[in-house]
N, C-alpha and C positions, 0 to 999 in steps of 0.2 A: 372589504378591501378590493382593490382592483390592480391589475397588472399595469406596469408602465405602458404608456401609449406606444403601440407598435410592438410590444413585447409578446410575440407569438412565435411559433416554430418557423413560419415563413420568413419573418424578419431576422430572427437570431441565426438562422441557417446561413445567412450571408456574412455573419460576423466571424472573425478569426478567433482562435482559442483565447488569446490574451484579453480580447474585448469581452468575450463571454464570461470570463472569470471575474470581471468587474461588474458587468451589467446583467448577466443572464439570470433569469428567474426572479427578478425583483418585483415584489408586490408593494403597492402603496395604499395606505389608508386615506380617508378623507382629509387627513392633515397634510398630505403631500410631502412626507419626510424624504430626505435624500438617502440617508442610511437606513438599512433594513430595520424594521421594528422588532422588538423582542417581546414575544407573547408568552408570558409565564402564566399558563393556565392548564389545569388538568381536564376541565370539561367545558361545555358550551351550552347556551340556552337557545330556545327555538321560539319562533313566533306562534306556532300552533302545533297541535299533536300530529297532524298529517305530515307536516314538514319533517319531523324527526322520524316518523315511520318510513317515509320515502327515502330518507338518507340511509337508515339502517338496512333497508331493502335493496340499496344500491340503485334506486331509481331516480335519485336526485343528488347533485353535487353538494358538498358542504362538509363541515367538520362535525364529528360525533364524539370523539374522545381522544385525548392526546397520546394514548398508546397506539392509535391508528393514524391520526393526522394532527398536525399543528402548523400554523402558518409559517413560523420561522423555520421549522424543520423542513417543511415543504419547499420553501425557497432554496434551501441548501440542496435538497435532492434534485430539484430542477436544474440548478446551476452546475452541479457535478455531472449530471447527465449530458448537459450541453457541452462542457469542456472535454468530456470523455468521448463524445460522439455517439452516445448510447440512447436508446429509446426511452429508458427509464432507469431510476436509481432509488434505492432505499438505504437510509443511513441507520447505523447501529451505535450502541453505547461504547464500543471500542473496536480496535482492529481485530482482535481475536473473536469478538462477537460476530463480526462480519465474516471471518473465515469459517467459523462453526456453522453459521446460518447458511452460507453459500453451499456447504457440503451436505449438511443434514436435511435441508429442505428438499433435496432431490434424490437421496439415497435410501435404500431399504435393505433389509436382511437378504443376503444372497448376492448383492451387488459387489462389484470389484472396482477398486480405485488404483490407478498407477500414479505415484507421486514422486517428486524429486527428492533425493536424499539430502541435498543442500537446501536447508530451509531454516527459518526461525525456530528456536527450540520448542515453542508452544505449538507451532504448526506440525512439527514432527510428532509431538505428543498426540495430537488429534489422529494422525495417521497410524502411529505405532500402538496407541493404547485405547483411545476413545472409540474409533470406528469399529475395531474388532470386537469390542464389548457388545455391539449391537448386531453382530453377525455380518458385518461388511468386511470383505476381504481386501487386503492392501498389499501392494508390491512397491518397494522403494528402489529407484534406479538412479544411475548417473545421468542426470538430465542433459548434460552437455554432449552425450553420445547419442546421435540421432537414431541409430538403429535400435537402441534399447527400448524406445517407446513402443515400437511395433512388436519387438520380441516379447515384451511383458504383457501385451494386450491379450484378452481372453474374450470369449463370446459374451460373458456377463460384465465386461468392463463398461462402466457408465461414465466415469470422470477421469480426466487427466488434471492433476493438481500440481502447480509449480509456481515458483517465484523467479523473476528475471529482471535485473541481476539478483542473485540469491544472497541471503543473509546467513553467515557473514563472509562467505568465501567468494562472493561476486561471480559465481557461475552464470553464464549467459546461455539461455535456451534459444534455439532456432525457432522463433515463433511461427514462421510460415510453414516450416516442415511439420512441426508438431500439430498445428491447427488443421492443416490439410489432411494429415493422417487421421485425426480425430473425426473430422467431418465425413471422411470416406467410410468410417465404421460406426457412425451414429453416436460418437462419444462426445460428451460436453467438456470443453476446456475451461478450467477455472484458474485464472492467472492472478497472482498476488503482485500488484504493480507498485507497491509502496516505496521501493527504493528509487523509482524514476518519477512517478506521478504522471498525470496526463500532459503536463507541460513538456516532458522529455520523451515520453513513449506512450503510444496509444495502441494497445494490443488488438483492439477490435479491428483496426485497419489491416491486421495480418490474419484475420479470420477467427480470433478468439471469441468465445461465447459469453463468458462471465468474467468480470473484472472485480477484484476485491481489494479493499484498501484498509490500512490503518491510517485514517485521516489525521490521527495524532501527529503524524510525521510531517512531511512537507506541506500538506494542505493547511494545517494550522501553522506549522513552521516556526513557532516561537515558544514551544514547550509549555503550553498553558492548559490544554484540555485533552481528554481522551475522546476519540470518535472513530467510527468505522463506516465503510460504505460498500455497497454491492451494486454494480451496474450490469445491465444486460438488455435483452429484448423486453418489450412490454409484456409479452406472453410469459417469459420466465419470471419477471418481477411480480406480476399480478397473480399468476396461477401457481407458482412454486414457492417463491420467497415470502410473499405477503401472508399467506395462511400460516406459515411457520412462525413468522415474526409476530403476527397478531396474537397468536395463542401462547407464545413462549415469552414475549415481552422484553427482548434485548434493545430497548429503545434509547435513542439519543435525547438528552435533555434540550429544551429550547435554548438555554443559555449557551451550552457547548456548541449547538448548531450555529448560533449567532457569532461566536468567536471564530469558528471555522470559515464562515462567510467572509469575515474580515481578513482572514489569512489568505483566502483564495484571490483577493484583490491584488496581492503582490506575488502570487505563486510564480508566475512566469518570470518576473524579474529575479526573484530569489533563486529559483532553480537554475537559471542560466548563469548567474553570477557565482553561485556556490559550486557549480560544475567546473567553471573556469578556474576557480581558486583551488579546487581539489586536484585538477590536472596539474597545475603548477606546483603544488605542494608534493604531489606524488613524484614528479620528476626530481624534486629536490631531495626526497628521502631515498629514492630507489638505489643509488650507488652505495648506500651505507647499511643496507639490511640484506638478509639472506633470500627473501622472496617477496615480490610485489604482486598484489592482486588488485589491479586497477583496470577496468575494461576500456578506459580511455587511453591507455598506454600500449605501445606496440608489443610489449612483453607479455600481455595477456593473451592466452591461447585463442580467444575468440574476439580479438580486438576489432577486426574488420566487420564482423557480424554485429558487434555492439554498436559501432558507429553507424552502421546502416539502420539499425532498429531505433537508435536514439540520436538522430541527427542534430538536435539542439543542445547536446551535452550528455555525458554519460553519468551524471549524478554527483552529489556531494560526498558520497560514501565510498571508501575503499578500505582494503585490509592489507596488512603487511606482516611478515614474520621475522622475528629476531632469532639468531642461532642459539642463544643461551637459555631458551625455555622460559618457564614461569618466573624464575628469579630475575632474569634480565628484563622481561616484559614489565614486571612490577617496578624494577629500578627506573625504567623509562617513565612509567606513569607517575611515580612519586617525585620525579624531578621536574614535572611540568609546573609552570607558573601561570601561564595564560589559559591554555587549553584545559578544560575541566575533565575530571574523571567521571564519566557518566555512561550508563547503558542506553540512553535515549539516542535517537537519530532524527534527522530532518529539521533540527533546530537551527536558528540563525546564529547560535553560538557553536564554537568548535568543541567537540566532545570526543573523548578517546576511552575505549574500554577493552577489557580482556575477556573475550567471549567464553573461554573455557571455564572461567570462574564466575561468570555472570549469566548472560543470556542463554548459554548452552550448558550450564553447570549440572542441571538435573537430567541430562540425557545419558550420562554414564560415559566412561572412558572409551568403551568399544564403539559406541555410536558416534562420538566425536571424532575418533580416528577415521571411521568410515567416511565422514563428511570432510575431513581435512582440517578440522578445528584443533590445531596443535596447541601445546602449552606456550609456544612462543608467538602465537597469532594475536595481533591487535587490530581492532577495527576503529576507524576514525570517521567522524562526521565533520566535514569542513564547513565552517560558518561564514559569516559576512565580515569578520574582522579584516584589518589590513593584512594582506598576504605577507608582507615583510615581517610584521610582528609574529605571525604564525611560523614563519621560517626560523626566526630567531629563537622562539620558544622550543621548537622541535630540535633545533641544532643543539641547544643547551641540554635538552633531555637525552638526545642520542649520545652526546659526549659523556654525560653523567653515567649512562648505562654501559659505557665502554664501546660505543659503536662509531 
């Protein structure tokens, strides 16, 4: 295989992110295919014994085993790194595989992690349960209060771990402040950027070290496959992440990698269009509910910061609270006709869920209360349907729920 003519770092560095999402990292075989080839193989053959010895010794380039390299997977890794503006990327089997690998590859017994309290339920499980089992101390803070990051830091703090905007309360972290603080103290920032994607927010530009993704979300964007990704410096990816991934095996299948490659081609268009629709739907809903959590609206406590960090749109996802608790939230969900009840996000279809009984159900009532995940909270992913149809469906559901 060969890369497309001119497909090197010097050439792609001149391209803008939307172009990189379509063209970046493309390899072509002797057949000259326009779409990326799908290589469904677990192993490879070699012309001679010395070639394979050199590859395993790291003295020659080339594939050795699909747990380590696969052409389709490698294309995806190169493309994500390009659109993220990172030196390197490794993809994983799911978003949670990416989060777990990004943390465990660099932490040891006796280390300390400061993490945001507002996070996806499984990310909080890593912080609250998994890391402490291995002697890694953790402190959970209100990530939207800048001073809490410094106050929680210790001499053994190795990682700041947070998502912005956060799931499901849409907390926004001041990336520049937190990343500058981390750099000053030799702390690695690990940022979950799944709610925004690199089309809307690029944390590396604010000084972040490691970016982790559920590529299942906006990168695929059509609810088809599970995938994860970790981006960072070449040193971090090769020396920290790769040994962990090589020996634990949370690998992405070539087929899923190919599907995400197809999703990246329209990422920029979808992310912007869905952000615009989410903003319009949020404005439509806000007068009829008790609390709106949308970073693109002036009512959000960090609206100006959110717009500064996400100039191309604040994302397709927002949350809102109804005053009648779980009963009223369920009544609204059950009255929907167009919008689906689903706990997924990033899809091109509009989806609505009740976090307290789904994505954050296993956290327990006390932890949910700490995060602000109330019984009346609903989270919506706004898709690519006609905005007027979405308004009509939401109007019917709000009225049916007595709002």
